[in-house]
Residue, then its C-alpha position, 0 to 999 in steps of 0.5 A: x378505597x371505601x368499604x363495600x356495603x352489601x345490599x339485597x338484589x334479585x335474580x334478574x340482575x345476576x345478568x349484569x342496569x344499570x345497575x342493582x338486583x339481577x337475574x337468572x341464567x339463560x333458559x335452555x330449550x325446549x323446556x327450560x328448568x327454573x332458574x336458580x334464584x340469587x339473593x340481592x346481597x350476592x349480586x350487588x354490593x354498592x360502594x359508599x359515596x360522599x356525594x349527595x345523590x338526587x332523590x330520583x335514584x339513590x343506590x338503595x332505590x336503584x336496587x329496589x327498582x331492579x327488584x321490582x322490575x325483575x318481579x314484574x317481568x318474571x310474573x309473565x316470563x319466569x325464566x327471563x334473564x337480564x342482559x342489559x340496563x339502559x339509562x337515558x337522561x333528558x339532557x347532557x349531565x355530569x350526574x347519573x342521578x339525572x337519568x329519567x328513564x331506565x330500560x331493562x332488557x331481558x331475553x327469554x323463550x316464547x312458547x315455540x322455543x324461540x328466543x325473544x326479547x322482553x323490555x321493561x321501561x321505568x319512569x324514574x319520576x313516577x316509578x311506573x313500569x311497562x313491560x313489552x315484547x318487541x316484535x322486531x329483531x333486537x340486537x340483544x337476542x344473542x347477548x350474554x346474561x349479566x353477571x353479578x357486579x359490585x358497583x352501582x351507577x353512582x360509583x361508576x359515575x364517580x370513576x368516570x368523572x375522575x377520569x374525565x377530569x384527567x382527560x378534558x378533551x373527551x368532555x365532561x357530560x354524558x347523555x346515557x349509560x348502559x350496563x352490559x357484559x364486556x369482552x373482558x368477561x366483566x360487566x361494565x357501565x358504558x357512558x355516551x360522552x359528548x366532547x367539546x368538539x361535538x364528537x361522541x365517545x363511548x367510555x366504559x367503566x369495568x365493574x370488577x377492575x374499575x378501569x376506565x376505557x374508551x371504546x373504539 
């Protein structure tokens, strides 16, 4: 197993994108105390890779992107906690570096003490960050804040490709990936994989155990 190199990340990613810097714990109502900040190094520890990453999203760039997203969200929602990171590619791919859009999902409390969802979208090509608060009820509202992870999307992609090579019936390409807390208590990268027969499978890579599991 290759050595793990620590890289700085930010408070919003203790929650888990995707995925990289991360976040503070969920705020308590009605007047949440400021969340304890964590350094990036304590949250994300990218694993070195022999692959040549694309220019769009190298490991360091992902960490930097997450820090920037967290800073922008916290400027408007100081106590928001990161609960998920969604990455979507414009086409089926075998390479996570082909993802062109990342969505960072945070939970926070509004001025009335009600929980709300804050979504920050990043265009991987332009690096433009857009922060919105959806009005509709969102299934992330009760999601658990992401915990520190020791894996990057690139490392999860490598583990997935190794597993798919041993299980060809599941296909070889994916269209999206989500970083979220799993039932086991560890964060996991969940890939949406397209099988040769047209079926779609959700395959999780556990960030702590590196175990690959097909979700039912």
